[in-house]
C-alpha positions as CSV (number, residue, x, y, z in Angstrom):
1,M,20.5,57.2,-55.6
2,T,20.0,59.3,-58.7
3,S,22.7,59.4,-61.4
4,N,23.2,63.2,-61.0
5,Q,24.1,63.0,-57.3
6,S,27.9,63.2,-57.7
7,D,28.3,63.4,-54.0
8,A,26.2,60.3,-53.2
9,L,29.0,57.8,-53.7
10,A,32.7,57.7,-53.6
11,V,34.9,54.8,-54.7
12,I,38.1,53.8,-53.0
13,V,40.5,51.4,-54.7
14,A,43.2,49.7,-52.7
15,A,46.4,49.2,-54.7
16,R,50.0,48.1,-54.4
17,N,52.0,47.4,-57.5
18,E,49.0,46.9,-59.7
19,A,50.1,49.0,-62.7
20,D,49.0,46.3,-65.1
21,R,45.5,46.2,-63.8
22,V,44.6,49.4,-62.0
23,G,43.8,51.3,-65.3
24,E,41.3,48.7,-66.4
25,T,39.8,48.6,-62.9
26,V,39.4,52.4,-62.8
27,A,37.8,52.4,-66.3
28,A,35.3,49.7,-65.3
29,L,34.4,51.6,-62.2
30,R,34.0,54.8,-64.2
31,A,31.6,52.9,-66.5
32,A,29.6,51.5,-63.7
33,F,29.6,54.7,-61.5
34,P,30.0,57.6,-63.9
35,D,29.3,60.3,-61.3
36,A,31.4,59.0,-58.5
37,P,34.9,60.3,-57.6
38,I,37.4,57.4,-57.7
39,W,40.2,57.4,-55.2
40,V,43.2,55.1,-55.4
41,A,44.9,54.3,-52.1
42,D,48.3,53.5,-53.5
43,D,50.6,51.8,-50.9
44,A,53.9,53.2,-52.1
45,S,53.9,51.1,-55.3
46,T,57.2,51.0,-57.2
47,D,55.8,50.0,-60.6
48,G,54.0,53.2,-61.7
49,T,50.6,52.2,-60.2
50,A,49.9,55.8,-59.1
51,E,50.7,57.3,-62.6
52,V,48.5,54.7,-64.4
53,A,45.7,55.4,-62.0
54,M,45.9,59.2,-62.5
55,A,46.0,58.7,-66.3
56,A,42.8,56.7,-66.0
57,G,41.1,59.6,-64.2
58,A,41.5,58.6,-60.5
59,R,42.6,60.7,-57.6
60,V,45.5,59.1,-55.9
61,V,46.4,59.1,-52.2
62,S,50.0,57.8,-51.8
63,R,52.7,58.1,-49.3
64,G,56.5,57.7,-49.5
65,R,56.7,54.4,-47.7
66,P,54.3,51.4,-47.4
67,H,51.7,51.7,-44.6
68,G,49.8,48.5,-45.4
69,K,46.3,48.2,-46.8
70,G,44.4,49.3,-43.8
71,G,46.6,52.4,-43.2
72,N,46.5,53.6,-46.8
73,V,42.7,53.0,-47.3
74,T,42.1,54.9,-44.1
75,A,44.0,57.9,-45.5
76,A,42.0,57.7,-48.8
77,A,38.7,57.4,-46.9
78,E,39.6,60.4,-44.8
79,A,40.4,62.4,-47.9
80,A,37.2,61.4,-49.6
81,L,35.1,62.3,-46.6
82,S,36.8,65.7,-46.1
83,E,36.3,67.0,-49.7
84,G,33.1,69.0,-49.9
85,A,29.9,67.4,-48.8
86,P,30.6,63.8,-47.6
87,P,29.2,61.0,-49.8
88,E,26.3,58.9,-48.6
89,L,28.0,55.7,-49.5
90,I,31.5,54.4,-50.0
91,L,32.5,51.5,-52.3
92,L,35.7,49.8,-51.4
93,C,37.5,47.4,-53.8
94,D,40.8,46.1,-54.8
95,A,42.8,47.2,-57.8
96,D,43.2,43.8,-59.4
97,L,39.5,43.3,-60.4
98,G,40.1,44.6,-63.9
99,S,37.0,44.8,-66.1
100,S,35.0,42.7,-63.6
101,A,34.8,45.7,-61.3
102,R,31.7,46.6,-63.3
103,A,29.9,43.8,-61.4
104,L,30.1,45.7,-58.1
105,A,26.9,47.7,-58.7
106,P,24.7,45.3,-56.7
107,L,26.6,46.1,-53.5
108,V,25.9,49.8,-53.9
109,E,22.3,49.1,-54.8
110,A,21.8,46.9,-51.8
111,V,23.0,49.5,-49.3
112,D,21.2,52.3,-51.1
113,A,17.9,50.4,-51.0
114,G,18.3,49.9,-47.2
115,K,18.8,46.1,-47.4
116,C,21.9,46.4,-45.2
117,D,24.5,48.9,-44.0
118,L,27.5,47.0,-45.2
119,A,27.4,44.8,-48.3
120,V,30.2,42.4,-48.9
121,A,30.9,40.6,-52.2
122,A,31.6,36.9,-52.3
123,F,33.3,35.7,-55.4
124,S,31.2,33.2,-57.4
125,R,34.3,31.7,-59.0
126,R,37.3,30.6,-56.9
127,V,40.6,30.8,-58.7
128,G,43.9,29.9,-57.0
129,G,44.2,30.2,-53.3
130,G,45.9,28.1,-50.6
131,F,44.6,25.5,-48.2
132,G,42.1,27.8,-46.5
133,V,43.9,28.3,-43.2
134,A,43.9,32.2,-43.4
135,L,40.3,32.3,-44.5
136,G,39.3,29.8,-41.9
137,F,40.9,31.8,-39.1
138,A,39.3,35.0,-40.4
139,R,35.8,33.4,-40.3
140,W,36.5,32.0,-36.8
141,A,37.7,35.4,-35.5
142,I,34.7,37.3,-36.8
143,R,32.3,34.7,-35.4
144,R,34.1,34.6,-32.0
145,L,34.3,38.4,-31.7
146,C,30.8,39.4,-32.8
147,G,28.8,36.3,-33.7
148,F,28.5,37.0,-37.4
149,E,28.8,34.0,-39.7
150,A,31.0,35.4,-42.6
151,E,31.7,33.4,-45.7
152,A,33.5,36.2,-47.6
153,A,35.4,37.2,-44.4
154,I,38.4,38.7,-46.2
155,S,36.8,40.1,-49.3
156,G,37.9,43.7,-50.0
157,Q,34.9,44.4,-52.2
158,R,32.4,46.3,-49.9
159,A,29.8,49.0,-50.1
160,V,29.1,50.8,-46.8
161,R,27.0,53.7,-45.5
162,T,29.2,56.6,-44.5
163,E,28.0,56.5,-40.9
164,V,29.3,53.0,-40.6
165,L,32.8,54.3,-41.1
166,G,32.5,56.1,-37.8
167,A,32.6,52.7,-36.1
168,A,35.3,51.3,-38.4
169,L,37.9,54.1,-38.9
170,P,40.7,54.0,-38.6
171,F,40.7,50.6,-40.3
172,A,42.7,47.7,-38.7
173,G,46.3,47.6,-39.9
174,G,47.4,45.8,-43.0
175,Y,45.3,42.8,-44.2
176,G,43.3,42.9,-40.9
177,M,41.2,45.7,-42.4
178,E,38.3,43.6,-43.5
179,I,38.0,41.5,-40.3
180,G,38.1,44.7,-38.2
181,M,35.5,46.4,-40.4
182,T,33.0,43.6,-40.1
183,V,33.5,43.2,-36.4
184,D,33.3,46.9,-35.7
185,A,30.2,47.3,-37.8
186,V,28.3,44.4,-36.2
187,R,29.2,45.5,-32.7
188,A,27.9,49.0,-33.5
189,G,24.5,47.5,-34.5
190,F,24.9,47.8,-38.3
191,R,23.5,45.2,-40.6
192,V,26.0,43.2,-42.7
193,R,25.0,41.0,-45.8
194,E,27.0,39.1,-48.3
195,Y,26.2,38.9,-52.1
196,E,27.7,36.5,-54.5
197,L,29.0,38.3,-57.6
198,D,30.8,37.3,-60.8
199,L,34.2,38.9,-60.0
200,S,37.7,37.9,-60.9
201,H,41.0,39.0,-59.5
202,R,44.7,38.1,-59.4
203,A,45.0,34.7,-57.8
204,T,47.5,33.9,-55.0
205,E,49.1,30.6,-56.0
206,R,50.5,27.7,-53.9
207,D,54.1,28.8,-54.4
208,L,56.7,30.5,-52.2
209,A,55.4,34.0,-52.8
210,G,51.8,32.9,-52.2
211,F,52.5,31.2,-48.9
212,A,54.5,34.3,-47.8
213,H,51.5,36.4,-48.7
214,R,49.2,34.2,-46.6
215,A,51.6,34.3,-43.7
216,R,51.5,38.1,-43.7
217,Q,47.7,37.9,-43.9
218,L,47.5,35.6,-40.9
219,R,49.8,37.9,-38.9
220,D,47.6,40.9,-39.6
221,F,44.4,38.9,-38.9
222,A,45.8,37.8,-35.5
223,R,46.6,41.4,-34.7
224,A,43.1,42.6,-35.6
225,Y,41.6,39.8,-33.5
226,R,43.8,40.5,-30.5
227,A,43.0,44.2,-30.6
228,R,39.2,43.6,-30.7
229,R,39.4,40.9,-28.0
230,R,41.1,43.4,-25.7
231,D,38.3,46.0,-26.5
232,R,35.8,43.5,-24.9
233,A,38.0,42.6,-22.0
């Protein structure tokens, strides 16, 4: 991928109420991928996330009410694919990476070099988190549905060939997006690899808000699992 191919890569950033970090994340992505359009999938944030993202130079796809991560990233992906010549690759990431978003380049390079069709980032440093129930279920669900042994089962940092999106869109609802994408890609015959990268993000703590967040994750993971289990019934 040469640096003057502005249509070779598009970046999509998933965001909800990340006004304090999305600007830094977009700036880091712009430094790493200067020719790529950056789209922010804003899930009806109430803290000015959309305005900060636009001020940083991103294009924003936002709707009036929350649709969940999968729904909003689907809308942003469809917008990115419909504008002019479709990109060859899509980089997906979360808005809370901040300056560490610069470290995502190896994902794009791996897919561009033909090492895989879907490259997933595993965080080399673990910060915060719960007791591993949600992650454990996600790993089990992916293994049960398609046989792939995923370590970074719920990582939102992913580079993917555009043709893989044909198997994955629309993304599974809410936080089930990553489980659904991995399963759909493997079932369609695409190659998935994980890469450990030095990334940082906003940690989910072991407090009331953190456990409520993980409960919502588990709900969405279960929905994605049931939907894909029915597909094979």
